[in-house]
C-alpha angles and dihedrals in degrees: 000000000000123000090252091053090049090052092048093050090047089053095047093045090050089048092052090049091049093050092046092053092045093050096033093237133139110262092243090060089060094044091049092046090055093042125190094301093048093049091048088051091051090049089051092048095042096096091058099032094054086072089062126071117269087234093059095046091044092051091050093049093046090053096041095049096034094236108183126211114267136194101244099114111162095159111055098070098039114128096201137047112285126216115267120256087250092054088054092044089055091052092051093047090053091050092049093050092048098042104036125090110232109278093019099079096116092051090048090050090056092045094050095046090047095048132093090256091067092057090048092050090048094053098095091183087076134054096240093112090057094056121109111277089233090058091049091048092050091047090049091051091046092049095235140055108279120229 
């Protein structure tokens, strides 16, 4: 993966996290709403869209794809500071780069965001986000959190 591709995936993963928080949806709901073509479009547009605010791009995507509000709110009742949407986006982009076979990065993005590990990472009442990315990747591939 080139540095530009890494940056584009980081941007799109951060965007998905931002939209999910804004609409209170699981991250997989957003990835599936965009679908492969929508994610590819966002990757293509990333170099230009990163100059815009995440709020503006998120609002446009929510409207364009008809993303409804959900009930997956893992932020409101948190006692402590939560990681930023960009911190989470970086984690996801690392996981995609490490787990995807070359040429299958978009499919892996959808799989990771739609898997159990995404819900665990998004539960800011736990310390899962703070775990080593290698541990998260191994847990993802195993299908459960490893001991």
